[in-house]
C-alpha positions as CSV (number, residue, x, y, z in Angstrom):
1,M,33.2,-46.7,-31.2
2,E,31.4,-47.2,-34.5
3,N,33.3,-47.7,-37.7
4,F,33.0,-45.0,-40.4
5,T,33.1,-45.7,-44.1
6,Y,34.1,-42.8,-46.4
7,L,32.5,-43.2,-49.8
8,A,33.3,-40.9,-52.7
9,K,31.3,-40.9,-55.8
10,T,32.1,-39.0,-59.0
11,P,28.9,-39.2,-61.0
12,I,26.1,-37.2,-59.4
13,S,23.5,-39.3,-61.1
14,D,24.6,-42.5,-59.2
15,T,22.2,-43.4,-56.3
16,V,23.8,-44.4,-53.0
17,A,21.0,-46.7,-51.8
18,E,23.3,-49.6,-52.3
19,T,25.8,-48.1,-49.6
20,N,23.2,-48.9,-46.9
21,V,23.8,-52.6,-47.3
22,P,26.6,-53.7,-45.0
23,A,29.7,-55.3,-46.6
24,E,30.7,-58.9,-45.6
25,G,32.1,-58.9,-42.2
26,E,30.7,-55.4,-41.3
27,T,28.0,-54.6,-38.8
28,G,24.5,-53.2,-39.7
29,G,25.0,-50.3,-37.3
30,E,27.6,-48.6,-39.4
31,H,27.4,-44.9,-40.0
32,E,28.3,-43.9,-43.4
33,I,29.6,-40.5,-44.6
34,I,28.7,-40.0,-48.2
35,L,30.7,-37.4,-50.3
36,A,28.3,-37.2,-53.2
37,P,24.8,-35.8,-52.7
38,E,22.0,-38.4,-52.8
39,V,19.8,-38.5,-55.9
40,L,16.2,-38.5,-54.8
41,G,14.6,-38.7,-58.2
42,N,14.5,-37.0,-61.6
43,L,12.6,-34.0,-62.9
44,G,12.7,-34.9,-66.6
45,P,16.3,-35.1,-67.5
46,L,17.4,-33.1,-64.3
47,P,18.5,-35.3,-61.3
48,V,17.0,-34.0,-58.1
49,T,19.5,-34.4,-55.2
50,N,18.8,-33.5,-51.6
51,T,21.2,-30.5,-51.7
52,L,19.4,-29.3,-54.9
53,L,16.0,-29.6,-53.0
54,V,17.5,-27.5,-49.9
55,S,18.9,-24.9,-52.3
56,W,15.3,-24.4,-53.7
57,A,14.1,-24.0,-50.1
58,V,16.9,-21.5,-49.4
59,V,15.9,-19.4,-52.4
60,G,12.3,-19.5,-51.5
61,L,13.0,-18.5,-48.1
62,L,15.0,-15.6,-49.0
63,V,12.5,-14.3,-51.6
64,V,9.6,-14.7,-48.9
65,L,11.7,-12.9,-46.4
66,A,12.5,-10.1,-48.8
67,I,8.9,-9.6,-49.8
68,A,7.8,-9.6,-46.1
69,I,10.4,-7.0,-45.2
70,R,9.4,-4.9,-48.2
71,L,5.8,-5.0,-47.2
72,S,6.4,-4.1,-43.7
73,L,8.9,-1.2,-44.1
74,S,7.9,1.8,-41.9
75,K,9.4,5.3,-41.5
76,K,10.0,4.4,-37.9
77,P,12.0,1.2,-38.1
78,R,11.6,-1.2,-35.0
79,G,12.5,-4.8,-34.0
80,F,13.3,-7.0,-37.0
81,Q,13.5,-4.1,-39.5
82,N,16.3,-2.5,-37.4
83,F,18.1,-5.8,-37.4
84,I,17.8,-6.1,-41.3
85,E,18.8,-2.6,-41.8
86,L,21.9,-3.0,-39.6
87,I,23.0,-6.0,-41.8
88,I,22.3,-4.1,-45.0
89,E,24.1,-1.0,-43.9
90,G,27.0,-2.8,-42.4
91,G,27.5,-4.7,-45.8
92,F,27.1,-1.6,-47.9
93,N,29.6,0.3,-45.8
94,T,32.2,-2.5,-46.1
95,V,31.7,-2.6,-49.9
96,S,32.0,1.2,-50.1
97,D,35.3,1.3,-48.2
98,L,36.7,-1.0,-51.0
99,A,34.9,-0.2,-54.1
100,H,34.1,3.5,-53.5
101,S,32.2,4.8,-56.6
102,K,31.5,1.2,-57.8
103,A,29.8,0.2,-54.5
104,K,26.2,0.5,-55.8
105,T,27.1,-1.8,-58.7
106,F,29.0,-4.5,-56.7
107,F,26.9,-4.5,-53.5
108,P,23.7,-6.3,-54.8
109,W,25.9,-9.2,-56.1
110,V,28.3,-9.7,-53.1
111,M,25.5,-9.2,-50.6
112,T,23.4,-11.8,-52.2
113,F,26.3,-14.3,-52.1
114,F,26.7,-13.5,-48.4
115,L,23.0,-13.9,-47.6
116,F,22.5,-17.0,-49.7
117,I,25.7,-18.9,-48.4
118,L,24.9,-17.8,-44.8
119,T,21.3,-18.9,-44.9
120,A,22.2,-22.2,-46.5
121,N,24.9,-22.9,-43.8
122,L,22.6,-22.0,-41.0
123,L,19.7,-24.1,-42.4
124,G,22.0,-27.0,-42.4
125,L,22.7,-26.8,-38.8
126,F,19.0,-27.4,-37.6
127,P,18.8,-30.4,-35.4
128,G,17.6,-33.5,-37.2
129,F,18.3,-31.9,-40.7
130,T,19.6,-35.0,-42.1
131,T,17.6,-37.5,-40.1
132,V,14.4,-37.2,-42.4
133,T,14.7,-39.9,-44.9
134,Y,13.2,-40.7,-48.3
135,K,13.9,-44.1,-50.0
136,E,16.3,-44.8,-47.2
137,M,18.3,-41.7,-48.0
138,P,18.6,-38.2,-46.3
139,L,15.9,-36.1,-47.7
140,L,17.8,-32.8,-46.7
141,R,21.5,-31.9,-46.7
142,S,23.5,-28.7,-46.3
143,I,24.0,-27.5,-49.9
144,N,27.5,-26.3,-49.4
145,S,28.6,-29.8,-48.5
146,D,28.1,-30.5,-52.2
147,L,31.0,-29.6,-54.3
148,N,28.6,-29.0,-57.4
149,M,27.0,-26.1,-55.5
150,T,30.1,-24.5,-54.3
151,L,31.7,-24.8,-57.7
152,S,28.6,-23.2,-59.3
153,L,28.9,-20.3,-56.9
154,A,32.7,-19.9,-57.6
155,L,31.9,-19.9,-61.4
156,L,29.2,-17.3,-61.0
157,S,31.6,-15.1,-58.9
158,V,34.4,-15.2,-61.4
159,F,32.1,-14.7,-64.4
160,I,30.4,-11.7,-62.9
161,T,33.8,-10.2,-62.0
162,H,34.9,-10.5,-65.6
163,F,31.7,-9.1,-66.7
164,F,32.2,-5.9,-64.7
165,A,35.8,-5.7,-65.7
166,I,34.7,-5.5,-69.5
167,R,31.9,-3.0,-68.4
168,F,34.2,-0.7,-66.5
169,L,37.3,-1.0,-68.7
170,G,36.0,-1.6,-72.1
171,I,37.0,-4.5,-74.2
172,K,40.3,-3.0,-75.3
173,D,41.7,-2.2,-71.9
174,Y,40.3,-5.6,-70.6
175,I,42.4,-7.5,-73.2
176,K,45.4,-5.5,-72.3
177,K,45.3,-6.9,-68.8
178,W,46.1,-10.2,-70.2
179,F,48.0,-9.5,-73.5
180,S,50.5,-6.7,-73.7
181,L,53.8,-6.3,-75.3
182,E,55.1,-3.4,-73.2
183,M,58.5,-3.7,-71.5
184,F,59.7,-6.3,-74.0
185,G,56.9,-8.5,-73.3
186,V,57.1,-8.6,-69.5
187,F,53.4,-7.6,-69.1
188,L,52.5,-10.4,-71.5
189,F,54.2,-12.9,-69.2
190,V,52.6,-11.3,-66.1
191,G,49.1,-11.3,-67.8
192,L,49.4,-14.9,-68.5
193,L,50.3,-15.7,-65.1
194,E,47.2,-13.7,-63.9
195,L,45.1,-15.6,-66.4
196,V,46.2,-18.8,-64.8
197,G,45.4,-17.2,-61.5
198,E,41.8,-16.8,-62.7
199,F,41.4,-20.6,-62.6
200,T,42.9,-20.9,-59.2
201,K,40.4,-18.5,-57.9
202,I,37.6,-21.0,-59.0
203,V,39.4,-23.7,-57.1
204,S,40.0,-21.6,-54.1
205,L,36.5,-20.3,-53.8
206,S,34.8,-23.6,-54.3
207,F,37.0,-25.9,-52.3
208,R,37.5,-23.6,-49.3
209,L,33.7,-23.3,-48.8
210,F,33.0,-27.0,-49.5
211,G,35.8,-28.2,-47.4
212,N,34.8,-26.3,-44.2
213,I,31.1,-27.1,-44.5
214,F,31.6,-30.7,-45.4
215,A,34.1,-31.1,-42.6
216,G,31.7,-29.5,-40.1
217,E,28.9,-31.9,-41.2
218,V,31.1,-34.9,-40.7
219,V,32.4,-33.6,-37.2
220,L,28.7,-33.0,-36.1
221,G,27.6,-36.3,-37.6
222,T,30.4,-38.2,-35.8
223,V,29.9,-36.4,-32.4
224,S,26.1,-36.7,-32.4
225,S,26.3,-40.5,-33.3
226,I,28.4,-41.1,-30.0
227,F,26.9,-38.4,-27.7
228,A,23.3,-37.6,-28.1
229,F,23.1,-34.7,-25.7
230,I,25.2,-31.7,-24.2
231,V,28.5,-32.8,-25.8
232,P,27.5,-31.8,-29.5
233,L,26.5,-28.2,-28.3
234,P,30.0,-26.8,-28.3
235,F,30.4,-28.1,-31.9
236,Y,27.2,-26.5,-32.9
237,F,28.4,-23.3,-31.7
238,L,31.7,-23.6,-33.4
239,E,29.8,-24.4,-36.7
240,L,27.5,-21.3,-36.3
241,I,30.8,-19.2,-36.2
242,V,32.1,-21.1,-39.4
243,A,28.8,-20.6,-41.1
244,F,29.0,-16.9,-40.7
245,V,32.9,-16.7,-41.5
246,Q,32.7,-18.8,-44.6
247,A,30.0,-16.6,-46.1
248,A,31.8,-13.5,-45.2
249,V,35.1,-14.9,-46.7
250,F,33.3,-15.7,-50.1
251,M,31.8,-12.3,-50.1
252,M,34.9,-10.4,-49.4
253,L,37.1,-12.5,-51.8
254,T,34.6,-11.9,-54.6
255,L,34.5,-8.1,-53.8
256,V,38.3,-8.0,-53.7
257,F,38.5,-9.8,-57.1
258,M,35.9,-7.3,-58.6
259,V,37.8,-4.2,-57.4
260,L,41.2,-5.4,-58.6
261,L,40.0,-6.6,-62.0
262,T,38.1,-3.4,-62.8
263,E,41.1,-1.1,-62.1
264,K,42.9,0.4,-65.0
265,H,46.1,-1.6,-66.2
266,E,48.3,1.6,-65.3
267,A,47.1,1.5,-61.7
268,H,49.1,-1.8,-61.0
């Protein structure tokens, strides 16, 4: 069985070309698992990593797909249009069950999170996705195996949640959620605890998605390096389920956070 070296890099700007050189006493056939995304080059001051490149591809794919669906809409839906309408209608019904009158406001955001994460996860499962190299580095890599990406999604989720809270509650009631002297300051203490909880949401959303996708990438890479055919298929099937579940979990948690934070303080 091959040896595996786990390398974790903190600065995203560091290249990992040096890690392809075997250390003293190691064999050249070593398979390395890199935690940080590989930097392919720079676009001005912006380092372009393989995960960033794939994220652009995912956005482009979704935009093209949306335009194609819009241009092909017909009064008598069939085939692919039926499939898309089934997904959209199912998502909207789920949001409506929780958000009620706010569903039309929340739905575009949570459904965008779902479609973006699901598309990215599925794209990362294509056979040979990480085998195409550029400067001895993988040209493509699943974007959610990059903590920078999942952290960005989590920050956006929390930011939008607080934006909607201010919009629906008003700035006065929004502040009361965190700072209130009612019941001898008990609500102030509870509000401070909830404020700390907002930071744990970021950690929870980002690390849950990153951990599951990165772990799946490691498992597939390990199994595929040992068994080229047949044996990896059950693992690919499992990762298909994980891809859908993680997108759905991120969507539902964001929706629940939105619903809870936009409720009046008296409703708690």
